C-alpha positions in Angstrom: -84.9 11.5 4.1 -88.7 11.0 4.2 -90.4 13.3 6.7 -93.0 11.6 8.9 -96.4 13.6 9.1 -97.4 14.4 12.6 -101.0 15.7 12.2 -103.8 13.4 11.3 -105.8 16.2 9.5 -102.8 17.2 7.5 -102.1 13.6 6.6 -105.8 13.2 5.5 -105.6 16.3 3.4 -102.3 15.0 1.9 -104.1 11.9 1.0 -106.9 13.8 -0.6 -104.8 16.1 -2.6 -101.9 13.7 -3.1 -99.3 16.2 -2.0 -96.3 15.5 0.2 -93.4 17.9 0.6 -90.2 16.2 -0.4 -87.9 18.9 -1.5 -87.4 22.3 -3.2 -87.4 23.4 -6.7 -84.3 25.0 -8.2 -86.5 28.1 -8.4 -87.3 28.5 -4.8 -90.3 30.5 -3.6 -89.9 32.9 -0.8 -91.7 30.8 1.8 -90.0 27.7 0.6 -86.6 29.5 1.1 -87.7 30.1 4.7 -88.6 26.4 5.1 -85.4 25.1 3.7 -83.0 27.8 4.8 -81.8 25.9 7.9 -81.5 22.7 5.9 -79.5 24.4 3.2 -77.0 25.9 5.7 -76.5 22.6 7.5 -73.2 20.9 8.0 -72.3 17.5 6.3 -75.1 15.1 6.6 -75.9 12.9 9.6 -75.9 9.2 9.6 -79.0 7.6 8.1 -82.1 7.5 10.2 -85.2 5.4 9.7 -88.5 7.3 9.3 -91.9 6.2 8.2 -93.8 7.8 5.3 -97.1 7.2 3.6 -96.8 5.4 0.2 -100.0 7.1 -1.0 -98.5 10.5 -0.3 -95.4 9.6 -2.3 -97.7 8.6 -5.2 -99.7 11.8 -4.8 -96.6 14.0 -5.1 -95.6 12.1 -8.2 -99.1 12.8 -9.7 -98.8 16.5 -8.9 -95.4 16.7 -10.4 -96.7 15.0 -13.5 -99.5 17.5 -13.8 -96.9 20.3 -13.9 -98.2 22.1 -10.8 -96.0 23.8 -8.3 -96.6 24.0 -4.6 -98.2 27.6 -4.5 -100.7 26.6 -7.2 -101.6 23.5 -5.3 -102.1 25.5 -2.1 -104.3 28.0 -3.9 -106.5 25.3 -5.4 -106.9 23.6 -2.1 -107.6 26.9 -0.3 -110.2 27.7 -2.9 -111.9 24.3 -2.8 -111.9 23.9 1.0 -111.7 26.8 3.3 -112.8 26.3 6.9 -114.7 29.0 8.7 -112.7 31.0 11.2 -109.3 29.2 10.9 -106.4 28.3 8.6 -106.9 26.1 5.7 -105.6 22.5 5.9 -103.0 23.3 3.4 -101.6 26.1 5.6 -101.7 23.7 8.6 -99.8 21.1 6.5 -97.3 23.7 5.4 -96.8 24.8 9.0 -96.3 21.1 10.0 -93.9 20.7 7.1 -91.9 23.8 8.2 -91.6 22.4 11.7 -90.6 19.0 10.5 -88.0 20.6 8.2 -86.6 22.6 11.1 -86.4 19.4 13.2 -84.7 17.7 10.4 -82.3 20.6 10.0 -81.4 20.4 13.7 -81.0 16.6 13.4 -78.8 17.1 10.3 -76.7 19.6 12.2 -76.3 17.2 15.1 -75.4 14.4 12.6 -72.9 16.6 10.9 -71.4 17.5 14.2 -71.2 13.8 15.1 -69.7 13.0 11.7 -67.1 15.8 12.2 -66.3 14.4 15.7 -66.0 10.9 14.1 -63.8 12.2 11.4 -61.7 14.1 14.0 -61.5 10.9 16.0 -60.5 8.9 12.9 -57.9 11.5 12.0 -56.6 11.4 15.6 -56.5 7.6 15.4 -54.6 7.8 12.1 -52.2 10.3 13.7 -51.8 8.0 16.7 -51.2 5.1 14.2 -48.5 7.1 12.4 -47.0 8.1 15.7 -47.0 4.5 16.9 -45.4 3.4 13.7 -42.7 6.0 14.0 -42.1 5.2 17.7 -42.2 1.5 16.9 -39.3 2.0 14.5 -37.5 4.0 17.1 -38.2 1.3 19.6 -36.9 -1.5 17.4 -33.7 0.6 16.7 -33.3 1.4 20.4 -33.8 -2.3 21.5 -31.4 -3.5 18.8 -28.8 -1.0 19.9 -29.4 -2.0 23.5 -29.0 -5.7 22.7 -25.8 -4.8 20.8 -24.5 -2.8 23.6 -25.4 -5.5 26.1 -23.6 -8.1 24.0 -20.6 -5.8 23.7 -20.7 -5.3 27.5 -20.8 -9.1 28.0 -17.8 -9.5 25.7 -15.9 -6.6 27.3 -16.6 -7.7 30.8 -13.6 -8.7 32.8 -14.5 -11.2 35.6 -17.1 -9.4 37.8 -16.8 -5.9 36.5 -19.0 -3.8 38.8 -19.3 -0.8 36.4 -20.7 -3.0 33.6 -23.1 -4.7 36.0 -24.2 -1.4 37.5 -24.7 0.2 34.1 -26.8 -2.7 32.8 -28.7 -2.9 36.0 -29.4 0.9 35.9 -30.6 0.7 32.3 -32.7 -2.3 33.0 -34.2 -0.7 36.1 -35.1 2.4 34.1 -36.5 0.4 31.3 -38.8 -1.8 33.4 -41.5 0.8 34.6 -41.4 2.6 31.2 -41.8 -0.7 29.4 -44.8 -1.6 31.6 -46.4 1.8 31.0 -45.8 1.5 27.3 -47.2 -2.1 27.2 -50.3 -1.0 29.1 -50.9 1.9 26.6 -51.0 -0.4 23.6 -54.3 -2.3 24.1 -56.2 0.9 25.0 -55.5 2.7 21.8 -53.7 5.4 23.8 -51.0 7.7 22.4 -47.4 6.6 22.3 -46.3 9.0 25.0 -45.1 6.2 27.4 -43.5 4.4 24.4 -41.7 7.7 23.6 -40.6 7.9 27.2 -39.3 4.3 26.9 -37.3 5.3 23.9 -35.9 8.3 25.7 -35.0 6.2 28.7 -33.2 3.7 26.4 -31.4 6.4 24.5 -30.4 8.1 27.8 -29.0 4.9 29.2 -27.0 4.2 26.0 -24.4 6.9 26.9 -23.7 5.5 30.4 -23.6 2.0 29.1 -21.3 3.0 26.2 -18.9 4.7 28.5 -18.9 1.7 30.8 -18.3 -0.6 27.9 -15.4 1.7 26.7 -13.8 1.7 30.1 -14.3 -2.1 30.4 -12.8 -2.6 26.9 -9.8 -0.4 27.9 -9.4 -2.4 31.1 -9.7 -5.7 29.2 -7.1 -4.5 26.7 -4.8 -3.5 29.5 -5.3 -6.9 31.2 -4.7 -8.5 27.9 -1.5 -6.6 27.5 -0.4 -7.5 31.0 -1.2 -11.1 30.3 0.8 -10.9 27.1 3.7 -9.3 28.9 3.5 -12.0 31.6 3.4 -14.7 29.0 6.4 -13.2 27.2 8.3 -13.0 30.4 7.3 -16.6 31.2 8.4 -17.7 27.7 11.7 -15.9 28.1 12.2 -17.5 31.5 11.4 -21.0 30.0 13.7 -20.3 27.1 16.5 -19.3 29.4 15.9 -22.4 31.6 16.0 -24.5 28.4 19.2 -22.8 27.3 20.8 -23.5 30.7 19.5 -27.1 30.6 20.8 -27.5 27.1 24.2 -26.1 28.1 24.3 -28.4 31.1 23.3 -31.3 28.9 26.1 -30.4 26.4 28.6 -30.2 29.2 27.4 -33.5 30.6 27.5 -35.0 27.1 31.1 -33.7 26.6 32.1 -35.1 30.0 30.4 -38.3 29.2 32.2 -38.5 25.9 35.6 -37.8 27.4 34.8 -40.4 30.1 33.8 -42.9 27.5 36.9 -42.2 25.5 39.1 -42.7 28.6 37.2 -45.8 29.5 37.7 -47.1 25.9 41.4 -46.4 26.2 41.6 -48.1 29.6 39.7 -51.0 28.3 42.1 -51.3 25.3 45.1 -51.1 27.7 43.5 -53.7 29.9 42.8 -55.9 26.9 46.4 -55.7 25.9 47.5 -56.5 29.4 45.2 -59.4 29.5 46.5 -60.6 26.1 50.1 -60.4 27.4 49.2 -62.2 30.6 47.4 -64.8 28.6 50.4 -65.2 26.3 52.7 -65.6 29.4 50.4 -68.1 30.9 50.3 -70.0 27.7 54.1 -70.0 27.5 54.3 -71.3 31.0 51.7 -73.9 30.2 53.6 -74.9 27.0 56.9 -75.2 29.0 55.2 -77.3 31.6 53.6 -79.4 29.0 56.9 -79.9 27.3 58.5 -80.9 30.5 55.6 -83.3 31.3 56.0 -84.8 27.8 59.7 -85.4 28.3 59.1 -86.9 31.7 56.3 -89.0 30.2 58.7 -90.1 27.4 61.4 -91.1 29.9 58.8 -92.9 32.1 57.5 -94.7 29.0 61.1 -95.7 28.0 61.7 -97.0 31.5 58.4 -98.8 31.5 59.3 -100.3 28.1 62.7 -101.5 29.4 61.1 -102.9 32.5 58.5 -104.5 30.3 61.2 -105.9 28.1 63.1 -107.2 31.0 60.0 -108.7 32.5 59.2 -110.2 29.1 62.6 -111.7 28.8 62.3 -113.1 32.3 58.9 -114.5 31.4 60.4 -115.8 28.2 63.2 -117.5 30.1 60.8 -119.0 32.6 58.7 -120.1 29.7 61.6 -121.6 27.9 62.6 -123.4 31.1 59.1 -124.7 31.5 59.0 -125.7 27.9 62.4 -127.5 28.3 61.2 -129.3 31.3 58.0 -130.2 29.5 60.0 -131.3 26.5 62.2 -133.4 28.8 59.1 -134.9 30.4 57.6 -135.5 27.0 60.9 -137.0 25.7 61.1 -139.2 28.9 57.5 -140.2 28.5 58.1 -140.9 24.8 61.3 -142.9 25.5 59.8 -144.9 28.4 57.6 -147.2 26.2 60.6 -147.9 24.0 62.8 -148.7 27.0 60.1 -150.9 28.4 59.8 -152.7 25.1 63.5 -153.1 24.9 63.5 -154.4 28.4 60.9 -156.9 27.5 62.8 -158.0 24.4 66.1 -158.2 26.0 67.4 -161.5 26.5 69.0 -162.7 29.8 72.4 -163.0 28.2 72.4 -159.4 27.3 75.2 -157.6 29.0 74.7 -155.1 31.8 75.0 -152.0 29.6 71.8 -152.6 27.7 70.4 -149.2 28.8 73.0 -147.0 27.1 71.1 -146.5 23.8 68.2 -145.1 25.8 70.5 -142.7 27.7 72.0 -141.6 24.5 68.6 -140.8 23.2 67.7 -138.9 26.3 70.9 -137.0 26.1 70.2 -136.2 22.4 66.8 -135.1 23.4 68.2 -132.9 26.1 70.6 -131.4 23.7 67.9 -130.7 21.3 65.8 -129.2 24.1 68.8 -127.1 25.1 69.4 -126.0 21.6 65.7 -125.1 21.2 65.8 -123.2 24.5 68.8 -121.3 23.4 67.2 -120.6 20.1 64.1 -119.3 22.0 66.3 -117.2 24.3 68.2 -115.8 21.4 64.9 -115.0 19.7 63.6 -113.5 22.9 66.7 -111.4 23.3 66.4 -110.3 19.7 62.8 -109.3 20.4 63.8 -107.5 23.6 66.5 -105.7 21.8 64.0 -104.8 19.1 61.6 -103.6 21.7 64.3 -101.6 23.4 65.3 -100.1 20.1 61.6 -99.2 19.4 61.3 -97.7 22.9 64.4 -95.6 22.3 63.0 -94.6 18.9 59.7 -93.7 20.5 61.5 -91.6 23.1 63.5 -89.8 20.4 60.3 -89.2 18.5 58.6 -87.9 21.7 61.6 -85.6 22.3 61.4 -84.5 18.7 57.7 -83.9 19.0 58.2 -82.0 22.2 60.9 -79.9 20.6 58.6 -79.3 17.6 55.7 -78.4 19.9 57.9 -76.0 21.8 59.0 -74.5 18.5 55.4 -74.2 17.5 54.5 -72.7 20.8 57.3 -70.2 20.5 56.1 -69.4 16.9 52.5 -69.1 18.2 53.7 -66.9 21.0 55.6 -64.7 18.6 52.5 -64.6 16.3 50.3 -63.8 19.3 52.7 -61.1 20.4 52.6 -59.7 16.9 48.9 -59.9 17.0 48.8 -58.1 20.4 51.0 -55.4 19.0 48.7 -55.1 16.0 45.8 -55.0 18.4 47.5 -52.3 20.4 48.1 -50.3 17.2 44.4 -50.9 16.3 43.4 -49.8 19.8 45.4 -46.6 19.4 43.8 -46.1 16.0 40.5 -46.7 17.5 41.3 -44.3 20.3 42.1 -41.6 17.7 38.9 -42.5 15.8 37.0 -42.3 19.0 38.4 -38.9 19.7 37.4 -37.9 16.2 33.9 -39.3 16.7 33.7 -37.5 20.0 34.5 -34.3 18.3 31.9 -35.1 15.6 29.5 -36.0 18.3 30.1 -32.7 20.0 29.4 -30.9 16.8 26.3 -33.1 16.2 25.2 -32.4 19.8 25.6 -28.7 19.3 23.7 -28.9 16.0 21.0 -31.0 17.7 20.9 -28.4 20.5 20.4 -25.7 18.0 17.8 -27.8 16.1 16.1 -28.6 19.4 16.0 -24.9 20.3 14.6 -24.2 16.9 12.1 -27.0 17.3 11.1 -25.7 20.7 10.7 -22.2 19.4 8.7 -23.6 16.5 6.6 -25.6 18.9 6.1 -22.6 21.1 5.0 -20.6 18.0 2.7 -23.4 17.0 1.3 -23.5 20.5 0.8 -19.7 20.4 -0.9 -20.1 17.0 -3.1 -22.9 18.3 -4.0 -20.8 21.3 -4.8 -17.8 19.1 -6.9 -20.1 16.8 -8.7 -21.4 19.8 -9.3 -17.9 21.1 -10.5 -16.9 17.6 -12.8 -20.0 17.5 -14.1 -19.1 20.9 -14.7 -15.5 19.9 -16.4 -16.7 16.7 -18.5 -19.1 18.7 -19.4 -16.3 21.2 -20.2 -14.0 18.4 -22.2 -16.6 16.6 -24.1 -17.4 19.9 -24.6 -13.6 20.4 -25.8 -13.3 16.8 -28.2 -16.2 17.2 -29.4 -14.7 20.5 -29.8 -11.4 18.8 -31.7 -13.0 15.9 -33.9 -14.8 18.4 -34.5 -11.5 20.3 -35.2 -9.7 17.0 -37.6 -12.5 16.1 -39.3 -12.2 19.4 -39.4 -8.4 19.2 -40.6 -8.7 15.6 -43.3 -11.1 16.7 -44.3 -8.7 19.4 -44.2 -5.8 17.0 -46.2 -7.9 14.4 -48.8 -8.7 17.0 -49.0 -5.0 18.0 -49.1 -4.1 14.3 -51.8 -6.6 13.7 -53.8 -5.2 16.6 -53.2 -1.7 15.3 -54.2 -2.8 11.8 -57.3 -4.5 13.1 -58.2 -1.3 15.0 -57.4 0.7 11.8 -59.6 -1.7 9.8 -62.4 -1.3 12.3 -61.9 2.5 12.1 -62.0 2.3 8.3 -65.2 0.3 8.5 -66.6 2.8 10.9 -65.5 5.6 8.6 -67.0 3.9 5.5 -70.2 3.4 7.4 -70.2 7.0 8.5 -69.5 8.0 4.9 -72.4 5.9 3.7 -74.6 7.4 6.3 -73.4 10.9 5.4 -74.1 10.2 1.7 -77.6 8.9 2.6 -78.2 12.0 4.7 -77.0 14.3 1.9 -79.2 12.5 -0.6 -82.1 12.7 1.9 -81.7 16.4 2.5 -80.9 17.6 -1.0 -82.3 14.8 -3.2 -81.5 14.4 -7.0 -81.7 17.5 -9.1 -84.3 17.5 -12.0 -83.5 18.7 -15.5 -86.5 21.0 -15.5 -85.8 24.2 -13.6 -89.6 24.6 -12.9 -89.8 21.1 -11.3 -89.1 20.7 -7.6 -86.3 18.5 -6.3 -87.6 15.0 -5.7 -86.1 12.9 -2.9 -86.9 9.3 -2.9 -86.8 7.0 0.0 -83.3 5.4 0.4 
């Protein structure tokens, strides 16, 4: 450090002689040891101060050093060359000024050293606070993580509105609040982590009560779960018993229905046989009536045929008579022209019996007509006899057909009776087969009941498995949600911790910069006080302006 000269005379003398005190030689003189004793015993250097110095004085001291002169010799020469009357020489006045200035510098250096020590102590205290904050920050993270875990366990272990869990969480939260506020207020002021340590202590003290509440809640939840499981088992047993009773009732109803169905089938078979016998009897009666009606119809047909034959014969006789009359009329008409002609040709002398030939012709014609009528009547009688014979043949054929139909009907009745008996045998066989089927159905129903019971048990097991899977899925979902919430809380706490750490790092960096500046100032002060050491032991220490 360059010392500023306070006296104008001394400064003028310094300019004249070119001497400015800037340090001590390795081989100190006694008076120089008095001057620099306080500076040599000073503490670590002060921060750098700015002082003014004369450039000419600096050049003068370099000239003196180059000349190889030390300070006593310079003082002697100046005292010999310029000694004022009745007072100290200018060199002595300058030396006195230099001694006072050196003492002031020593005091300033001591103050600077004390300030540097205080700054170093403050930095050390800040570093200690930083380390304490770091340690307490780790404890805080661990404590908050455990608190979040315990809170999640409490939420999972909570049964309905469990007052103990709620009270424990509320107590811990109420205790955390003021401590957290105090710890948060301490962070921006660079204060110590006392409140944060209290917050950790509060958290750790609340963990025991919360853990005991969680344990009791878990036990209560396990007991409630066991009670629910017992109730569910009892309900399942009751449902199984009801199903067994229902199955037994269904089997009994099925057996009764099967027996009723078998009895109904037997009654239906008997009724069918009765209906077949009644139908056969009715058919027999219808056949007998039909046979009787056929015989009566045949007799009526024969009578009608005889009547028709008689009527035909009467009609034929009448026709023959009509034809004979007509033949007579035709013969008379045919003979009349001949008689008239004969009358016209007759002569007057003819005797009175001239009409005889005509009468003979008429008689011959009448005989012919009678012969023809007889021939026609004989023919008609032959035809009537033929018709009568045919009618009798038809009647015999009708009777034969009626007898054949009666025989056919009897044969059909016999066949139908045989068929009815065969149907009755088949119905009995069917009844036995139905009884066998009913026995098989009962066996099948029992097997189906056992299978249904097995299926119901399997379905109940599947339902229980599905319920367990759903519970597991719900638990996994809750755990996943809790894990995500925990991750989010950890991220938030990590962000807060990172912000705090960043603030602490910024303060540490500022402290480091202050410490580096103080170190530079201390180095400047040390260089100013002591200066670089010369190789020559006879040369003084030279301190240049920094």
